[in-house]
C-alpha positions as CSV (number, residue, x, y, z in Angstrom):
1,M,116.8,30.4,17.6
2,E,120.0,30.2,17.0
3,R,120.3,34.0,18.5
4,V,118.1,33.6,20.9
5,E,120.5,30.9,22.2
6,E,123.7,33.9,21.7
7,I,122.4,36.4,23.1
8,Y,120.9,34.7,25.8
9,Q,124.4,32.4,26.6
10,G,126.4,36.0,26.4
11,F,124.1,38.9,28.4
12,V,123.2,36.2,30.7
13,V,124.9,32.2,31.4
14,E,128.1,34.0,30.8
15,H,127.5,37.3,33.5
16,Q,126.3,33.9,35.8
17,L,122.2,36.1,35.9
18,E,120.7,33.3,35.4
19,R,119.9,32.1,39.2
20,A,118.0,28.8,37.6
21,G,118.7,28.1,41.5
22,L,116.5,30.9,42.8
23,F,114.2,29.4,40.7
24,Q,113.8,26.4,41.0
25,L,113.7,26.2,45.0
26,L,111.0,29.1,44.7
27,R,109.1,26.4,42.2
28,E,109.6,23.5,45.2
29,R,108.2,25.4,48.5
30,F,105.6,27.2,46.7
31,V,103.9,24.6,44.5
32,S,100.4,26.8,43.4
33,V,102.7,29.8,41.7
34,N,102.3,29.6,38.7
35,T,101.4,33.4,36.7
36,V,104.4,35.5,36.6
37,L,104.8,38.9,35.7
38,Y,108.5,40.3,35.2
39,P,109.0,43.7,34.2
40,G,112.9,45.4,33.5
41,C,113.0,41.5,32.2
42,F,115.9,42.0,28.9
43,V,116.1,38.7,27.6
44,H,116.4,36.5,31.2
45,I,113.8,34.2,30.0
46,T,115.0,31.7,32.6
47,P,111.8,32.1,35.1
48,S,109.9,30.5,32.0
49,F,112.4,27.2,32.2
50,F,110.3,26.5,35.9
51,F,106.9,28.5,36.2
52,Q,104.7,27.9,32.6
53,D,103.3,31.7,32.1
54,V,105.6,34.0,32.2
55,V,104.8,37.5,30.9
56,Y,107.5,40.7,30.5
57,V,107.8,43.2,30.1
58,D,110.7,45.3,29.1
59,R,111.3,48.3,26.7
60,N,115.0,47.3,25.8
61,D,115.7,47.8,21.6
62,L,117.9,44.2,22.5
63,A,114.9,42.2,24.4
64,R,112.1,43.3,22.1
65,G,114.0,41.6,18.7
66,F,115.1,38.6,21.4
67,F,111.4,38.1,21.9
68,A,110.4,39.2,18.5
69,N,111.8,35.6,17.2
70,R,109.4,33.8,19.4
71,D,110.2,30.4,17.9
72,G,113.0,30.5,18.9
73,V,112.3,31.6,22.5
74,L,110.0,28.9,23.0
75,R,111.9,26.4,21.4
76,K,115.1,27.7,24.2
77,I,112.2,27.4,26.9
78,G,111.3,23.9,26.0
79,S,115.0,22.5,26.3
80,R,114.8,23.4,30.0
81,Q,110.8,23.3,30.8
82,K,110.9,21.6,34.1
83,Y,107.1,21.0,33.9
84,E,104.6,19.0,31.3
85,Q,102.6,22.1,30.6
86,R,103.6,24.4,27.2
87,P,105.0,26.9,27.8
88,Q,103.4,30.7,27.7
89,V,105.1,33.4,27.1
90,R,104.4,37.3,26.3
91,F,106.7,40.0,25.8
92,V,104.8,43.5,26.7
93,S,107.5,46.5,24.9
94,Q,106.8,49.2,27.2
95,D,108.0,51.1,30.3
96,Y,106.9,49.1,33.4
97,T,105.9,52.4,35.5
98,Q,103.4,53.0,32.9
99,P,100.0,51.1,32.8
100,I,100.3,47.1,32.0
101,P,97.2,45.8,29.2
102,V,96.7,43.2,32.2
103,L,94.3,42.6,34.7
104,D,95.5,43.8,37.9
105,E,95.4,41.0,41.3
106,S,95.8,38.3,38.6
107,F,100.0,37.1,39.3
108,D,100.6,35.0,42.1
109,L,104.6,36.0,41.3
110,L,106.0,39.3,41.0
111,L,109.5,39.4,39.8
112,A,111.6,42.8,41.2
113,L,115.5,41.7,39.7
114,Y,117.8,44.3,38.9
115,A,115.3,46.9,38.0
116,G,113.9,50.2,40.7
117,G,110.7,50.9,41.4
118,I,108.5,47.7,41.3
119,S,106.7,46.6,43.9
120,R,105.5,50.4,44.0
121,T,104.0,50.4,40.5
122,C,103.5,46.9,39.8
123,G,102.5,45.5,42.9
124,K,98.4,45.5,42.0
125,Y,99.1,43.2,39.4
126,L,100.0,40.9,42.1
127,K,97.4,38.3,43.4
128,V,96.7,38.6,47.7
129,G,98.6,35.6,48.6
130,G,100.8,35.9,45.9
131,L,104.8,36.2,46.2
132,L,107.6,39.9,45.0
133,V,110.5,38.3,44.5
134,T,113.3,40.8,45.4
135,N,117.2,41.3,45.7
136,D,116.8,44.5,46.6
137,H,119.3,46.1,43.8
138,H,117.5,48.9,43.4
139,G,115.8,49.7,47.2
140,D,112.8,47.2,46.3
141,A,113.3,45.6,49.3
142,A,113.5,48.3,51.7
143,E,110.6,49.5,49.4
144,A,108.2,46.7,49.9
145,A,108.9,46.7,53.8
146,T,107.5,50.0,53.7
147,D,103.9,48.6,52.0
148,E,101.2,47.5,55.0
149,T,100.2,45.3,52.2
150,L,103.0,43.2,51.8
151,E,105.0,41.1,54.5
152,L,108.2,39.5,54.9
153,I,107.8,35.3,55.0
154,A,111.2,34.4,54.0
155,V,115.0,35.3,52.4
156,V,117.6,33.5,50.3
157,N,120.7,33.3,50.5
158,E,123.0,31.9,47.3
159,E,126.5,30.7,47.7
160,Q,128.8,29.3,45.3
161,G,125.2,28.9,42.9
162,T,124.0,26.6,46.2
163,Y,120.7,28.6,46.7
164,T,119.3,28.7,50.9
165,F,115.8,29.0,52.3
166,S,115.4,30.5,55.8
167,D,111.7,32.0,57.3
168,Q,113.3,31.9,60.5
169,S,114.4,35.2,62.5
170,L,112.8,36.9,59.7
171,D,112.8,40.5,61.9
172,A,116.3,40.7,62.2
173,Y,116.5,41.6,58.1
174,L,115.7,44.7,56.7
175,V,116.3,46.8,59.7
176,P,118.7,50.0,58.7
177,S,121.9,49.8,60.3
178,K,123.1,52.6,63.1
179,A,124.5,55.5,61.8
180,E,126.1,58.6,63.1
181,R,123.6,61.6,62.3
182,A,125.4,63.4,59.4
183,P,126.2,66.9,59.2
184,A,123.3,68.6,57.2
185,T,125.4,70.1,54.1
186,V,126.2,66.0,53.8
187,E,124.0,63.7,51.1
188,L,123.4,60.9,51.8
189,P,124.0,57.2,50.5
190,K,120.5,56.3,49.0
191,R,121.1,52.5,49.8
192,T,120.0,51.7,53.2
193,E,122.4,49.6,54.6
194,W,121.2,46.8,57.1
195,T,122.0,45.6,59.9
196,R,120.9,41.6,58.2
197,S,120.8,41.6,54.8
198,A,119.8,38.2,52.6
199,D,120.5,37.7,48.9
200,Y,117.1,37.2,48.2
201,Y,113.7,38.3,49.3
202,V,110.3,36.8,49.7
203,F,107.6,39.2,50.5
204,R,103.9,37.8,50.6
205,K,100.9,40.1,49.7
206,M,98.6,39.9,53.0
207,F,95.2,41.9,51.3
208,A,94.0,44.4,48.1
209,D,95.6,48.2,48.6
210,P,92.3,49.6,49.5
211,S,92.8,52.3,47.6
212,L,93.6,50.2,44.4
213,Q,91.4,51.4,41.4
214,E,88.8,49.5,38.8
215,P,90.5,46.6,37.0
216,S,91.8,47.0,33.9
217,R,90.0,45.8,30.9
218,F,92.4,44.0,30.1
219,T,92.7,40.2,30.8
220,H,95.1,38.4,31.8
221,P,96.4,35.6,28.1
222,H,96.5,32.4,28.2
């Protein structure tokens, strides 16, 4: 476990990337959430402290070695878990933009944190009624806002480690700020500026994508 602890402390805790308060808030607000898909996870196993069944996906070599120490990872989770059941943890070592060996529409929660294109490439794995949570670090909130299958249902803001949930005045979020039209020779920034922004956005999948192909033959591990 020592190596797991060292890596988790060095890459997650010391960089203030745990976000335990966020996952605690989500667990309290959405009690039916159990299965979680976390593409681009690196070594951020904090979601497993709060949710019993998490599939992590990353092609990073350090992440691969970290999760290979399965006993150490499970002991670390066990020392912090907030539920009674045995944690279910699976690591898929691959690029998440390629088909993941899990069943379509099988997850309650999809996390898009510090990795881009997740709502587009992994949204099919989210159940109807499931949640997408993103901080828009790579434009996932902007992309999700244009997805007709998703609806913004809440925002979360963080201040000095305290997370605040709101489902009010959501129409004010994800509205591009007005800017003067730039000359054609000027390259516009890729990141959208909003009139009102939040630290995290919570979307609900309202219905299945009509273009979704036949479900994967793979089944979600339990």
